[in-house]
C-alpha positions in Angstrom: -99.4 31.3 10.8 -99.5 32.8 7.2 -97.3 35.7 8.2 -94.8 33.2 9.8 -94.6 31.2 6.4 -94.2 34.6 4.3 -91.3 35.3 6.7 -89.6 32.0 6.4 -89.9 31.9 2.4 -88.5 35.6 2.3 -85.7 34.5 4.5 -84.9 31.7 2.4 -85.0 33.9 -0.8 -82.7 36.2 0.6 -80.2 33.8 2.1 -80.2 31.8 -1.2 -79.5 34.7 -3.2 -76.6 34.1 -5.5 -73.9 36.8 -4.8 -72.2 36.3 -8.3 -72.8 38.5 -11.3 -71.7 38.8 -15.0 -68.2 40.1 -15.5 -68.2 43.9 -16.8 -64.5 43.5 -18.0 -62.1 40.5 -18.8 -59.5 42.2 -16.7 -61.5 41.1 -13.7 -60.0 37.7 -14.4 -56.5 38.7 -13.9 -54.4 36.7 -11.5 -54.2 33.2 -10.0 -57.3 31.3 -9.0 -57.8 28.3 -6.5 -60.5 25.7 -6.4 -60.6 22.4 -4.8 -59.2 20.6 -7.8 -57.2 23.4 -9.8 -55.1 26.2 -9.6 -55.4 28.5 -12.7 -53.3 31.5 -13.7 -55.1 34.0 -16.2 -53.2 36.8 -17.9 -55.7 38.9 -19.6 -52.9 41.1 -21.3 -51.7 37.9 -23.3 -55.3 36.3 -23.2 -54.0 33.1 -21.8 -55.0 30.6 -19.1 -52.8 28.0 -17.4 -54.2 24.9 -15.2 -52.0 23.9 -12.3 -48.2 24.3 -12.7 -47.5 21.6 -15.4 -50.3 22.4 -17.9 -49.5 24.0 -21.2 -50.9 27.7 -21.7 -54.3 27.7 -23.5 -55.7 30.6 -25.2 -58.5 32.5 -23.8 -61.0 34.4 -25.8 -64.1 36.5 -24.8 -67.0 37.9 -26.8 -67.2 41.9 -26.9 -70.9 41.6 -26.6 -71.0 39.3 -23.7 -67.7 39.5 -21.6 -68.9 36.9 -19.3 -68.7 34.2 -22.0 -65.3 32.8 -22.7 -63.9 30.2 -24.8 -60.8 28.0 -23.7 -58.7 26.4 -26.7 -55.3 25.6 -27.6 -55.5 27.2 -31.0 -57.5 24.8 -33.4 -58.6 22.5 -30.4 -61.6 24.0 -28.5 -61.6 22.8 -25.0 -64.7 24.6 -23.7 -66.9 27.4 -23.7 -68.4 29.0 -20.4 -70.0 31.6 -18.8 -68.0 33.3 -15.9 -69.2 35.3 -13.0 -67.8 37.2 -10.1 -68.6 38.0 -6.6 -69.2 41.5 -5.5 -65.6 42.1 -4.0 -63.8 40.1 -6.8 -62.5 37.3 -4.6 -64.3 34.4 -6.1 -65.3 33.5 -9.6 -67.6 30.9 -10.8 -67.0 29.1 -14.2 -69.9 27.2 -15.8 -69.0 25.2 -18.7 -72.0 25.3 -21.2 -71.7 21.8 -22.8 -70.9 19.7 -20.0 -72.7 21.6 -17.3 -69.9 21.5 -14.9 -69.5 24.3 -12.5 -66.2 25.4 -10.7 -65.6 27.9 -8.0 -62.5 29.5 -7.7 -60.9 31.8 -5.0 -58.4 34.5 -5.7 -54.7 33.8 -4.7 -53.1 36.9 -3.1 
């Protein structure tokens, strides 16, 4: 009985394993991404991010010591700080806003 419980616990531990990891480079965010609510376009050369088609272009900045932490602003107005994670094959990102605690998952648009 103990072995069965242990096997079930190990199964849940591996099946719930989070497949996201921290960014190694801000360039991993390049391109268009889609969630249930938004479409975003990230240009890492210009360091900009645009939400949906009608949105104004916002400034994207990252930390040299922690590439997974970004700030989205319009210059003097900060919209949010967030941690960004990417899955192993680069097809999905997760943006976790720090202050609000909101988390959004985006899939890469090809």
